C-alpha positions in Angstrom: 50.3 110.3 110.5 48.0 113.3 111.0 49.3 116.8 111.7 47.7 119.0 114.3 46.7 122.5 113.7 49.0 124.7 115.7 46.4 127.4 116.0 44.0 125.1 117.9 46.7 123.3 120.0 48.9 126.3 120.9 47.3 129.5 119.7 49.2 132.8 120.0 48.7 134.2 123.5 46.8 137.3 122.3 44.5 135.2 120.2 43.8 132.8 123.1 43.1 135.7 125.5 40.8 137.5 123.0 38.7 134.4 122.4 38.5 133.7 126.1 37.3 137.3 126.7 34.8 137.0 123.9 33.5 133.8 125.5 33.2 135.4 128.9 31.4 138.4 127.4 28.9 136.1 125.6 28.2 134.2 128.9 27.6 137.5 130.7 25.2 138.6 127.9 23.3 135.3 128.1 23.0 135.5 131.9 21.9 139.2 131.8 19.1 138.1 129.4 18.2 135.3 131.8 18.5 132.7 129.1 19.6 129.1 129.6 22.2 127.4 127.4 19.4 125.2 126.1 17.3 128.2 125.0 20.2 129.8 123.3 21.2 126.6 121.6 17.7 126.1 120.3 17.5 129.7 119.0 20.7 129.5 117.0 20.3 125.9 116.0 23.5 124.6 117.7 24.2 122.0 120.3 24.6 122.7 124.0 28.2 121.7 123.9 29.0 124.3 121.2 27.5 127.0 123.4 29.5 125.9 126.4 32.7 125.7 124.3 32.1 129.3 123.0 31.5 130.6 126.5 34.7 129.0 127.6 36.5 130.7 124.8 37.7 127.6 123.0 39.6 128.4 119.8 38.3 125.2 118.2 34.7 126.5 118.3 33.5 127.6 114.9 33.3 131.3 114.2 29.7 130.7 113.1 28.8 129.8 116.7 30.3 133.0 118.0 28.6 135.1 115.4 25.3 133.4 115.9 25.5 134.1 119.7 26.2 137.7 119.0 23.1 137.7 116.8 21.0 136.0 119.5 22.0 138.7 122.0 21.4 141.5 119.6 25.1 142.4 119.6 25.9 141.6 116.0 26.2 145.1 114.7 29.5 146.0 116.3 30.9 142.7 114.9 30.3 144.0 111.4 33.1 146.5 112.0 35.7 143.8 112.5 38.4 144.1 109.9 36.6 147.0 108.2 38.8 147.9 105.3 38.0 151.6 105.8 39.4 151.5 109.3 42.5 149.4 108.5 45.1 152.2 108.9 48.1 149.8 108.4 46.6 148.3 105.3 45.6 151.7 103.9 49.2 153.0 104.5 50.6 150.0 102.8 48.2 150.5 99.9 49.3 154.1 99.5 53.0 153.0 99.5 52.6 150.2 97.0 49.6 151.3 95.0 49.2 149.3 91.8 48.4 151.4 88.8 47.1 148.5 86.7 45.4 145.2 87.6 47.1 143.4 84.7 50.7 143.3 83.7 51.7 145.0 80.5 52.6 141.8 78.8 50.3 141.5 75.8 49.4 138.5 73.9 51.0 138.3 70.5 49.3 137.0 67.4 52.4 135.1 66.3 51.3 131.5 65.8 
C-alpha cells in the first residue's frame, strides 16, 4: 500500500495560495513578454505540461521549474532573497537565545583501552 504525500494532496492553505499566486505571476510575466508556452518550455528545457502546471500553481510541480521560469523572465534575482539567513528575524532571535558556545560536546575521548 502506498502512502500519499499530504503536502501534495492537501497542502496548507497559505502554501497553496502562495504557489497559485506565483503561478499566476509567472503566466503574466510570460504573456507580457509575448512568449508562447512552447517557446518558454524550449528555453528552460522542460515540457509544455510542466509550464502549464507551474502557471496553474500546482504544488506537485518541481521547484526547479518555477526557478527556471523566473530565470527565463529575468526575475531570478529577487528569488535569491528567499529564506535569506540574514533577514530571518525569528531565526536570528532564536539563535541569540540559544547560542551554542561550542560545536562539540565537552566529552573527551579517553585513552583507556
